[in-house]
C-alpha positions in Angstrom: -35.8 -97.6 238.0 -36.6 -97.7 234.3 -39.1 -95.2 232.9 -41.6 -96.9 230.7 -44.0 -95.0 228.5 -47.2 -97.1 228.9 -48.9 -95.8 225.8 -46.0 -97.2 223.7 -46.2 -100.6 225.5 -49.9 -100.9 224.5 -49.1 -100.2 220.8 -46.4 -102.8 220.6 -46.8 -105.8 218.3 -44.8 -107.7 215.8 -44.0 -106.5 212.2 -46.0 -109.5 210.8 -49.2 -108.1 212.4 -48.9 -104.7 210.9 -51.7 -104.1 208.3 -51.2 -102.9 204.8 -51.0 -99.1 204.7 -50.0 -98.9 208.4 -46.7 -97.6 209.7 -44.6 -98.5 212.7 -41.2 -98.0 214.3 -38.9 -100.9 215.3 -38.8 -101.6 219.0 -36.6 -104.7 219.2 -35.1 -107.5 217.1 -35.5 -111.1 218.3 -33.4 -112.6 215.5 -30.1 -114.3 215.7 -27.0 -115.1 213.6 -26.9 -114.3 209.9 -30.5 -113.3 209.6 -30.1 -110.7 212.4 -27.0 -109.3 210.5 -28.9 -109.2 207.2 -31.9 -107.4 208.7 -29.7 -104.9 210.4 -27.7 -104.4 207.1 -31.1 -103.5 205.5 -31.4 -100.7 208.0 -33.9 -102.3 210.3 -32.7 -101.3 213.7 -34.6 -100.0 216.8 -36.2 -96.6 216.0 -36.4 -97.2 212.2 -39.8 -96.3 210.6 -41.4 -99.0 208.5 -44.5 -99.0 206.3 -46.3 -102.1 205.3 -47.2 -101.7 201.6 -48.2 -105.1 200.1 -48.7 -108.8 200.9 -48.2 -111.7 198.5 -51.2 -113.6 197.1 -51.0 -116.2 199.9 -50.3 -113.5 202.5 -46.6 -114.2 202.5 -44.1 -112.6 201.9 -44.9 -109.0 202.8 -43.4 -105.9 201.2 -42.3 -103.0 203.5 -40.8 -99.6 202.8 -37.7 -99.1 204.9 -35.6 -96.0 204.5 -37.0 -95.4 201.1 -36.4 -98.9 199.9 -38.9 -101.7 199.4 -38.0 -105.0 200.9 -39.9 -108.3 201.3 -39.8 -110.3 204.5 -41.3 -113.8 205.3 -43.9 -113.8 207.9 -41.9 -116.0 210.3 -39.0 -113.5 210.1 -41.2 -110.4 210.5 -42.8 -112.1 213.6 -39.4 -111.8 215.3 -39.3 -108.0 215.0 -41.2 -106.1 217.7 -42.6 -102.7 216.6 -44.6 -99.8 217.9 -47.6 -98.8 215.8 -47.7 -95.2 214.7 
């Protein structure tokens, strides 16, 4: 039987829903192919801490700090990354 921490389940959302100034950790990636490879190459793997730092003028793309580096992701790609809010 799998042990599930219920408090973590309730704080789970997608990276695209994280507000500016908020931090989270990656729970799961729901990406495929080259995009999944690229995201993982950027260091975004389960357990990685991410902070949302800025959104574009139209709300897309969004800048995140990952492992001390700033990266920008499109909303549709960030929506495929499940995270736990910190």
